[in-house]
KEKOL-674162 format. One record per residue (C-alpha): x, y, z. Coordinates in nm, 2 decimals. Layout:
BEGIN
       c1       c2       c3
        X        Y        Z
...
! end
This chain:
BEGIN
       c1       c2       c3
    -2.94     8.28   -16.98
    -2.75     8.50   -16.78
    -2.37     8.42   -16.73
    -2.13     8.45   -16.46
    -1.77     8.37   -16.50
    -1.85     8.07   -16.70
    -2.15     7.92   -16.51
    -2.51     8.00   -16.70
    -2.81     8.08   -16.52
    -3.19     7.97   -16.61
    -3.57     8.04   -16.50
    -3.75     7.73   -16.51
    -4.07     7.73   -16.40
    -4.27     7.38   -16.29
    -4.61     7.26   -16.16
    -4.73     7.23   -15.81
    -4.75     6.83   -15.84
    -4.42     6.81   -15.97
    -4.25     7.00   -15.65
    -4.48     6.81   -15.50
    -4.45     6.45   -15.67
    -4.08     6.53   -15.85
    -4.05     6.44   -16.24
    -3.85     6.46   -16.53
    -3.85     6.76   -16.74
    -3.65     6.89   -17.04
    -3.42     7.24   -17.00
    -3.24     7.42   -17.25
    -2.86     7.43   -17.27
    -2.63     7.61   -17.46
    -2.53     7.25   -17.67
    -2.92     7.14   -17.71
    -3.17     7.01   -17.41
    -3.13     6.73   -17.10
    -3.31     6.61   -16.90
    -3.38     6.67   -16.52
    -3.50     6.47   -16.22
    -3.71     6.70   -16.06
    -3.68     6.55   -15.66
    -4.00     6.49   -15.47
    -4.04     6.82   -15.24
    -3.85     7.06   -15.43
    -3.90     7.43   -15.32
    -3.94     7.73   -15.52
    -3.59     7.87   -15.56
    -3.42     7.53   -15.56
    -3.12     7.53   -15.79
    -3.01     7.19   -15.96
    -2.66     7.26   -16.11
    -2.58     7.08   -16.46
    -2.16     7.03   -16.48
    -2.00     7.12   -16.72
    -2.35     7.29   -16.94
    -2.15     7.66   -16.90
    -1.94     7.83   -17.13
    -1.51     7.74   -17.16
    -1.34     7.97   -17.02
    -1.10     8.19   -17.26
    -0.79     8.07   -17.10
    -0.86     7.75   -16.94
    -1.11     7.65   -17.19
    -1.27     7.44   -16.91
    -1.66     7.48   -16.89
    -1.89     7.62   -16.63
    -2.19     7.46   -16.53
    -2.53     7.59   -16.60
    -2.77     7.67   -16.30
    -3.15     7.61   -16.31
    -3.34     7.79   -16.04
    -3.68     7.62   -16.03
    -3.98     7.86   -16.01
    -4.31     7.67   -15.95
    -4.62     7.80   -16.11
    -4.97     7.84   -15.93
    -5.23     7.91   -16.12
    -5.45     8.22   -16.07
    -5.73     8.10   -16.19
    -5.87     7.75   -16.13
    -6.20     7.59   -16.24
    -6.48     7.47   -15.95
    -6.29     7.13   -15.95
    -5.99     7.22   -15.91
    -6.09     7.43   -15.58
    -6.23     7.12   -15.45
    -5.90     6.89   -15.52
    -5.69     7.17   -15.36
    -5.95     7.22   -15.02
    -5.92     6.88   -15.01
    -5.53     6.82   -15.01
    -5.56     7.09   -14.72
    -5.76     7.00   -14.51
    -5.53     6.64   -14.48
    -5.21     6.80   -14.45
    -5.41     6.94   -14.16
    -5.47     7.32   -14.26
    -5.79     7.44   -14.32
    -5.85     7.61   -14.69
    -6.13     7.79   -14.77
    -6.20     8.01   -15.10
    -6.24     8.37   -15.00
    -6.30     8.52   -15.34
    -6.66     8.43   -15.51
    -6.75     8.58   -15.86
    -6.98     8.79   -15.90
    -7.28     8.56   -15.95
    -7.20     8.40   -15.70
    -7.24     8.65   -15.46
    -7.54     8.75   -15.58
    -7.65     8.39   -15.54
    -7.55     8.40   -15.18
    -7.80     8.67   -15.12
    -8.12     8.45   -15.26
    -8.03     8.14   -15.04
! end
């Protein structure tokens, strides 16, 4: 947590499918964990506000909010099946997607084909 006045800020990483389709995640707060509903189409950098989940003010006792900053976890290593599915999704969305990097063995195979 990072404190700014009475508000707390936290970063939560979600998967690409969670960002696109939405879902429910557990978010730790200073008191406990709460469920947060992720809206479909959530973008990287979106901030969700958890009202009253910050810290109490010294003079007023009024609690601030917790700001949950969303980061989307993009995997850097994919299986062949995952690459195929992402490529199909790209085509469905009208974006031509091609996996450009090949492994050493893949490059060697292509030399003999």
